[in-house]
mmCIF file of the C-alpha atoms, coordinates in Angstrom:
data_MODEL
# 
_entry.id   MODEL 
# 
loop_
_atom_site.group_PDB 
_atom_site.id 
_atom_site.type_symbol 
_atom_site.label_atom_id 
_atom_site.label_alt_id 
_atom_site.label_comp_id 
_atom_site.label_asym_id 
_atom_site.label_entity_id 
_atom_site.label_seq_id 
_atom_site.pdbx_PDB_ins_code 
_atom_site.Cartn_x 
_atom_site.Cartn_y 
_atom_site.Cartn_z 
_atom_site.occupancy 
_atom_site.B_iso_or_equiv 
_atom_site.pdbx_formal_charge 
_atom_site.auth_seq_id 
_atom_site.auth_comp_id 
_atom_site.auth_asym_id 
_atom_site.auth_atom_id 
_atom_site.pdbx_PDB_model_num 
ATOM 1   C CA . MET A 1 1   ? -26.580 -18.049 -242.327 1.00 0.00 ? 1   MET A CA 1 
ATOM 2   C CA . TYR A 1 2   ? -28.749 -18.606 -245.373 1.00 0.00 ? 2   TYR A CA 1 
ATOM 3   C CA . PRO A 1 3   ? -30.097 -21.535 -247.419 1.00 0.00 ? 3   PRO A CA 1 
ATOM 4   C CA . LYS A 1 4   ? -28.790 -22.291 -250.931 1.00 0.00 ? 4   LYS A CA 1 
ATOM 5   C CA . LYS A 1 5   ? -31.094 -24.430 -253.057 1.00 0.00 ? 5   LYS A CA 1 
ATOM 6   C CA . ARG A 1 6   ? -29.452 -27.371 -254.856 1.00 0.00 ? 6   ARG A CA 1 
ATOM 7   C CA . VAL A 1 7   ? -31.446 -28.537 -257.872 1.00 0.00 ? 7   VAL A CA 1 
ATOM 8   C CA . LEU A 1 8   ? -31.046 -31.735 -259.880 1.00 0.00 ? 8   LEU A CA 1 
ATOM 9   C CA . LYS A 1 9   ? -31.062 -31.675 -263.711 1.00 0.00 ? 9   LYS A CA 1 
ATOM 10  C CA . SER A 1 10  ? -34.661 -32.892 -263.502 1.00 0.00 ? 10  SER A CA 1 
ATOM 11  C CA . GLY A 1 11  ? -35.600 -29.661 -261.725 1.00 0.00 ? 11  GLY A CA 1 
ATOM 12  C CA . GLU A 1 12  ? -36.213 -31.418 -258.401 1.00 0.00 ? 12  GLU A CA 1 
ATOM 13  C CA . ILE A 1 13  ? -34.719 -29.801 -255.298 1.00 0.00 ? 13  ILE A CA 1 
ATOM 14  C CA . SER A 1 14  ? -32.256 -32.293 -253.817 1.00 0.00 ? 14  SER A CA 1 
ATOM 15  C CA . TYR A 1 15  ? -31.396 -30.336 -250.638 1.00 0.00 ? 15  TYR A CA 1 
ATOM 16  C CA . TYR A 1 16  ? -30.540 -26.926 -249.236 1.00 0.00 ? 16  TYR A CA 1 
ATOM 17  C CA . SER A 1 17  ? -26.913 -26.313 -248.378 1.00 0.00 ? 17  SER A CA 1 
ATOM 18  C CA . VAL A 1 18  ? -26.097 -23.725 -245.730 1.00 0.00 ? 18  VAL A CA 1 
ATOM 19  C CA . GLY A 1 19  ? -24.134 -20.636 -246.585 1.00 0.00 ? 19  GLY A CA 1 
ATOM 20  C CA . CYS A 1 20  ? -22.395 -18.637 -243.875 1.00 0.00 ? 20  CYS A CA 1 
ATOM 21  C CA . ALA A 1 21  ? -21.088 -15.128 -244.403 1.00 0.00 ? 21  ALA A CA 1 
ATOM 22  C CA . TYR A 1 22  ? -20.550 -11.782 -242.749 1.00 0.00 ? 22  TYR A CA 1 
ATOM 23  C CA . HIS A 1 23  ? -21.098 -8.612  -244.783 1.00 0.00 ? 23  HIS A CA 1 
ATOM 24  C CA . LEU A 1 24  ? -20.265 -5.074  -243.783 1.00 0.00 ? 24  LEU A CA 1 
ATOM 25  C CA . SER A 1 25  ? -21.872 -2.589  -246.167 1.00 0.00 ? 25  SER A CA 1 
ATOM 26  C CA . LEU A 1 26  ? -21.458 1.151   -246.300 1.00 0.00 ? 26  LEU A CA 1 
ATOM 27  C CA . HIS A 1 27  ? -22.283 3.890   -248.800 1.00 0.00 ? 27  HIS A CA 1 
ATOM 28  C CA . SER A 1 28  ? -19.771 4.037   -251.642 1.00 0.00 ? 28  SER A CA 1 
ATOM 29  C CA . ARG A 1 29  ? -18.530 7.412   -250.372 1.00 0.00 ? 29  ARG A CA 1 
ATOM 30  C CA . ASP A 1 30  ? -17.139 5.419   -247.399 1.00 0.00 ? 30  ASP A CA 1 
ATOM 31  C CA . ALA A 1 31  ? -15.216 2.925   -249.559 1.00 0.00 ? 31  ALA A CA 1 
ATOM 32  C CA . ALA A 1 32  ? -11.924 4.124   -248.041 1.00 0.00 ? 32  ALA A CA 1 
ATOM 33  C CA . LEU A 1 33  ? -13.203 3.130   -244.587 1.00 0.00 ? 33  LEU A CA 1 
ATOM 34  C CA . ILE A 1 34  ? -14.181 -0.356  -245.831 1.00 0.00 ? 34  ILE A CA 1 
ATOM 35  C CA . LYS A 1 35  ? -10.709 -0.723  -247.371 1.00 0.00 ? 35  LYS A CA 1 
ATOM 36  C CA . ASP A 1 36  ? -9.074  0.406   -244.109 1.00 0.00 ? 36  ASP A CA 1 
ATOM 37  C CA . ILE A 1 37  ? -11.118 -2.134  -242.115 1.00 0.00 ? 37  ILE A CA 1 
ATOM 38  C CA . HIS A 1 38  ? -10.205 -4.833  -244.653 1.00 0.00 ? 38  HIS A CA 1 
ATOM 39  C CA . GLN A 1 39  ? -6.517  -4.033  -244.198 1.00 0.00 ? 39  GLN A CA 1 
ATOM 40  C CA . LYS A 1 40  ? -6.776  -4.001  -240.371 1.00 0.00 ? 40  LYS A CA 1 
ATOM 41  C CA . LEU A 1 41  ? -8.424  -7.456  -240.580 1.00 0.00 ? 41  LEU A CA 1 
ATOM 42  C CA . ASP A 1 42  ? -5.354  -8.784  -242.412 1.00 0.00 ? 42  ASP A CA 1 
ATOM 43  C CA . ASN A 1 43  ? -7.172  -8.608  -245.761 1.00 0.00 ? 43  ASN A CA 1 
ATOM 44  C CA . ILE A 1 44  ? -9.645  -11.382 -244.987 1.00 0.00 ? 44  ILE A CA 1 
ATOM 45  C CA . GLY A 1 45  ? -12.697 -11.386 -247.197 1.00 0.00 ? 45  GLY A CA 1 
ATOM 46  C CA . VAL A 1 46  ? -13.416 -9.601  -250.448 1.00 0.00 ? 46  VAL A CA 1 
ATOM 47  C CA . ILE A 1 47  ? -14.404 -6.001  -251.134 1.00 0.00 ? 47  ILE A CA 1 
ATOM 48  C CA . TYR A 1 48  ? -17.228 -5.397  -253.607 1.00 0.00 ? 48  TYR A CA 1 
ATOM 49  C CA . GLU A 1 49  ? -17.918 -2.021  -255.165 1.00 0.00 ? 49  GLU A CA 1 
ATOM 50  C CA . TYR A 1 50  ? -20.968 -1.728  -257.388 1.00 0.00 ? 50  TYR A CA 1 
ATOM 51  C CA . LYS A 1 51  ? -21.504 0.413   -260.448 1.00 0.00 ? 51  LYS A CA 1 
ATOM 52  C CA . ASN A 1 52  ? -25.316 0.259   -260.330 1.00 0.00 ? 52  ASN A CA 1 
ATOM 53  C CA . LYS A 1 53  ? -25.793 1.188   -256.651 1.00 0.00 ? 53  LYS A CA 1 
ATOM 54  C CA . PRO A 1 54  ? -24.020 3.423   -254.111 1.00 0.00 ? 54  PRO A CA 1 
ATOM 55  C CA . ASP A 1 55  ? -22.763 0.543   -252.002 1.00 0.00 ? 55  ASP A CA 1 
ATOM 56  C CA . CYS A 1 56  ? -19.387 -0.802  -250.916 1.00 0.00 ? 56  CYS A CA 1 
ATOM 57  C CA . ARG A 1 57  ? -19.236 -4.159  -249.129 1.00 0.00 ? 57  ARG A CA 1 
ATOM 58  C CA . LEU A 1 58  ? -16.700 -6.266  -247.280 1.00 0.00 ? 58  LEU A CA 1 
ATOM 59  C CA . ALA A 1 59  ? -17.773 -9.931  -247.462 1.00 0.00 ? 59  ALA A CA 1 
ATOM 60  C CA . VAL A 1 60  ? -16.207 -12.754 -245.439 1.00 0.00 ? 60  VAL A CA 1 
ATOM 61  C CA . SER A 1 61  ? -17.622 -16.139 -246.384 1.00 0.00 ? 61  SER A CA 1 
ATOM 62  C CA . ASP A 1 62  ? -14.936 -18.775 -245.892 1.00 0.00 ? 62  ASP A CA 1 
ATOM 63  C CA . ARG A 1 63  ? -14.858 -20.750 -242.625 1.00 0.00 ? 63  ARG A CA 1 
ATOM 64  C CA . ASN A 1 64  ? -11.305 -19.769 -241.623 1.00 0.00 ? 64  ASN A CA 1 
ATOM 65  C CA . GLY A 1 65  ? -11.964 -16.121 -242.366 1.00 0.00 ? 65  GLY A CA 1 
ATOM 66  C CA . LEU A 1 66  ? -15.111 -16.172 -240.248 1.00 0.00 ? 66  LEU A CA 1 
ATOM 67  C CA . LEU A 1 67  ? -13.360 -17.913 -237.341 1.00 0.00 ? 67  LEU A CA 1 
ATOM 68  C CA . TYR A 1 68  ? -10.576 -15.316 -237.538 1.00 0.00 ? 68  TYR A CA 1 
ATOM 69  C CA . LEU A 1 69  ? -13.164 -12.511 -237.577 1.00 0.00 ? 69  LEU A CA 1 
ATOM 70  C CA . PHE A 1 70  ? -14.890 -14.018 -234.519 1.00 0.00 ? 70  PHE A CA 1 
ATOM 71  C CA . SER A 1 71  ? -11.639 -14.224 -232.563 1.00 0.00 ? 71  SER A CA 1 
ATOM 72  C CA . ILE A 1 72  ? -10.180 -10.791 -233.332 1.00 0.00 ? 72  ILE A CA 1 
ATOM 73  C CA . ALA A 1 73  ? -13.330 -8.712  -233.623 1.00 0.00 ? 73  ALA A CA 1 
ATOM 74  C CA . PHE A 1 74  ? -16.626 -10.005 -232.275 1.00 0.00 ? 74  PHE A CA 1 
ATOM 75  C CA . ASN A 1 75  ? -15.300 -11.874 -229.238 1.00 0.00 ? 75  ASN A CA 1 
ATOM 76  C CA . VAL A 1 76  ? -13.232 -8.813  -228.293 1.00 0.00 ? 76  VAL A CA 1 
ATOM 77  C CA . TYR A 1 77  ? -15.765 -6.096  -229.226 1.00 0.00 ? 77  TYR A CA 1 
ATOM 78  C CA . PRO A 1 78  ? -19.244 -7.498  -228.531 1.00 0.00 ? 78  PRO A CA 1 
ATOM 79  C CA . LEU A 1 79  ? -22.201 -6.416  -230.635 1.00 0.00 ? 79  LEU A CA 1 
ATOM 80  C CA . LEU A 1 80  ? -24.534 -4.038  -228.844 1.00 0.00 ? 80  LEU A CA 1 
ATOM 81  C CA . ALA A 1 81  ? -27.854 -4.578  -230.606 1.00 0.00 ? 81  ALA A CA 1 
ATOM 82  C CA . ASN A 1 82  ? -29.827 -7.696  -229.623 1.00 0.00 ? 82  ASN A CA 1 
ATOM 83  C CA . ASN A 1 83  ? -30.689 -8.518  -233.233 1.00 0.00 ? 83  ASN A CA 1 
ATOM 84  C CA . GLN A 1 84  ? -27.026 -8.333  -234.273 1.00 0.00 ? 84  GLN A CA 1 
ATOM 85  C CA . LEU A 1 85  ? -26.001 -10.485 -231.312 1.00 0.00 ? 85  LEU A CA 1 
ATOM 86  C CA . MET A 1 86  ? -28.630 -13.128 -232.114 1.00 0.00 ? 86  MET A CA 1 
ATOM 87  C CA . ARG A 1 87  ? -27.580 -13.273 -235.776 1.00 0.00 ? 87  ARG A CA 1 
ATOM 88  C CA . TYR A 1 88  ? -23.900 -13.461 -234.768 1.00 0.00 ? 88  TYR A CA 1 
ATOM 89  C CA . ASN A 1 89  ? -24.601 -16.334 -232.362 1.00 0.00 ? 89  ASN A CA 1 
ATOM 90  C CA . LEU A 1 90  ? -26.537 -18.180 -235.079 1.00 0.00 ? 90  LEU A CA 1 
ATOM 91  C CA . LEU A 1 91  ? -23.666 -17.713 -237.544 1.00 0.00 ? 91  LEU A CA 1 
ATOM 92  C CA . LYS A 1 92  ? -21.069 -18.767 -234.961 1.00 0.00 ? 92  LYS A CA 1 
ATOM 93  C CA . ASN A 1 93  ? -23.092 -21.865 -234.040 1.00 0.00 ? 93  ASN A CA 1 
ATOM 94  C CA . CYS A 1 94  ? -23.396 -22.783 -237.721 1.00 0.00 ? 94  CYS A CA 1 
ATOM 95  C CA . ILE A 1 95  ? -19.629 -22.461 -238.286 1.00 0.00 ? 95  ILE A CA 1 
ATOM 96  C CA . ILE A 1 96  ? -18.483 -24.178 -235.089 1.00 0.00 ? 96  ILE A CA 1 
ATOM 97  C CA . ASN A 1 97  ? -20.944 -27.091 -235.431 1.00 0.00 ? 97  ASN A CA 1 
ATOM 98  C CA . GLU A 1 98  ? -20.326 -27.344 -239.177 1.00 0.00 ? 98  GLU A CA 1 
ATOM 99  C CA . VAL A 1 99  ? -23.992 -27.205 -240.129 1.00 0.00 ? 99  VAL A CA 1 
ATOM 100 C CA . LYS A 1 100 ? -23.884 -28.093 -243.829 1.00 0.00 ? 100 LYS A CA 1 
ATOM 101 C CA . LYS A 1 101 ? -27.313 -28.883 -245.274 1.00 0.00 ? 101 LYS A CA 1 
ATOM 102 C CA . PHE A 1 102 ? -31.010 -29.549 -244.761 1.00 0.00 ? 102 PHE A CA 1 
ATOM 103 C CA . LYS A 1 103 ? -33.339 -31.735 -246.801 1.00 0.00 ? 103 LYS A CA 1 
ATOM 104 C CA . THR A 1 104 ? -36.061 -29.079 -246.975 1.00 0.00 ? 104 THR A CA 1 
ATOM 105 C CA . LEU A 1 105 ? -36.414 -25.347 -246.534 1.00 0.00 ? 105 LEU A CA 1 
ATOM 106 C CA . GLU A 1 106 ? -38.813 -26.094 -243.670 1.00 0.00 ? 106 GLU A CA 1 
ATOM 107 C CA . GLU A 1 107 ? -36.057 -28.029 -241.823 1.00 0.00 ? 107 GLU A CA 1 
ATOM 108 C CA . PHE A 1 108 ? -33.716 -25.065 -242.279 1.00 0.00 ? 108 PHE A CA 1 
ATOM 109 C CA . SER A 1 109 ? -36.351 -22.605 -241.012 1.00 0.00 ? 109 SER A CA 1 
ATOM 110 C CA . LYS A 1 110 ? -37.168 -24.848 -238.044 1.00 0.00 ? 110 LYS A CA 1 
ATOM 111 C CA . TYR A 1 111 ? -33.482 -25.163 -237.090 1.00 0.00 ? 111 TYR A CA 1 
ATOM 112 C CA . LYS A 1 112 ? -32.988 -21.409 -237.327 1.00 0.00 ? 112 LYS A CA 1 
ATOM 113 C CA . SER A 1 113 ? -36.125 -20.474 -235.371 1.00 0.00 ? 113 SER A CA 1 
ATOM 114 C CA . GLU A 1 114 ? -35.524 -23.109 -232.661 1.00 0.00 ? 114 GLU A CA 1 
ATOM 115 C CA . TYR A 1 115 ? -31.919 -21.999 -232.215 1.00 0.00 ? 115 TYR A CA 1 
ATOM 116 C CA . LEU A 1 116 ? -32.905 -18.333 -231.977 1.00 0.00 ? 116 LEU A CA 1 
ATOM 117 C CA . ALA A 1 117 ? -35.677 -19.204 -229.504 1.00 0.00 ? 117 ALA A CA 1 
ATOM 118 C CA . SER A 1 118 ? -33.233 -21.216 -227.377 1.00 0.00 ? 118 SER A CA 1 
ATOM 119 C CA . ILE A 1 119 ? -30.798 -18.317 -226.978 1.00 0.00 ? 119 ILE A CA 1 
ATOM 120 C CA . ASN A 1 120 ? -33.674 -15.978 -226.090 1.00 0.00 ? 120 ASN A CA 1 
ATOM 121 C CA . LYS A 1 121 ? -35.192 -18.336 -223.530 1.00 0.00 ? 121 LYS A CA 1 
ATOM 122 C CA . GLN A 1 122 ? -35.179 -16.852 -220.061 1.00 0.00 ? 122 GLN A CA 1 
ATOM 123 C CA . VAL A 1 123 ? -34.451 -19.225 -217.219 1.00 0.00 ? 123 VAL A CA 1 
ATOM 124 C CA . ASP A 1 124 ? -36.208 -18.833 -213.877 1.00 0.00 ? 124 ASP A CA 1 
ATOM 125 C CA . LEU A 1 125 ? -33.246 -19.416 -211.545 1.00 0.00 ? 125 LEU A CA 1 
ATOM 126 C CA . ILE A 1 126 ? -35.365 -19.206 -208.391 1.00 0.00 ? 126 ILE A CA 1 
ATOM 127 C CA . ALA A 1 127 ? -37.688 -21.957 -209.621 1.00 0.00 ? 127 ALA A CA 1 
ATOM 128 C CA . LEU A 1 128 ? -34.684 -24.091 -210.590 1.00 0.00 ? 128 LEU A CA 1 
ATOM 129 C CA . TYR A 1 129 ? -33.138 -23.580 -207.135 1.00 0.00 ? 129 TYR A CA 1 
ATOM 130 C CA . LYS A 1 130 ? -36.374 -24.447 -205.325 1.00 0.00 ? 130 LYS A CA 1 
ATOM 131 C CA . SER A 1 131 ? -36.784 -27.587 -207.440 1.00 0.00 ? 131 SER A CA 1 
ATOM 132 C CA . GLY A 1 132 ? -33.301 -28.777 -206.451 1.00 0.00 ? 132 GLY A CA 1 
ATOM 133 C CA . LYS A 1 133 ? -32.045 -28.738 -210.069 1.00 0.00 ? 133 LYS A CA 1 
ATOM 134 C CA . LEU A 1 134 ? -29.735 -25.798 -209.370 1.00 0.00 ? 134 LEU A CA 1 
ATOM 135 C CA . GLU A 1 135 ? -27.109 -25.957 -206.655 1.00 0.00 ? 135 GLU A CA 1 
ATOM 136 C CA . ILE A 1 136 ? -25.215 -22.939 -205.405 1.00 0.00 ? 136 ILE A CA 1 
ATOM 137 C CA . ASP A 1 137 ? -21.745 -23.276 -203.879 1.00 0.00 ? 137 ASP A CA 1 
ATOM 138 C CA . ASN A 1 138 ? -20.899 -20.661 -201.265 1.00 0.00 ? 138 ASN A CA 1 
# 
């Protein structure tokens, strides 16, 4: 999830649209592996190979492609690293809730940081139970 600045002819920033994409990058010597993954994912996304850097990338940026990728890959094979999982959840939330644009870059940053903080928030279940806000069925 990333902001894309939209500028009027006058040079004034009108808003920031939200871009959503998943990129898998490997060294160019592993281009065959990227192509194999692309094929196993039913050819969703686009493969980029660069002449000026040793990089090969599979990019999925359309909504349907991302939803397909969620269902056949990430929901089946969860990400192990916390940072990857947080970024995946942010991307999934953006796609599912159709987050489209923000008036300012600050609004975008606030949305992103508040969402990430909310998924990292630890809940004290004992305190909730003692307060009566959590009921347990036996």
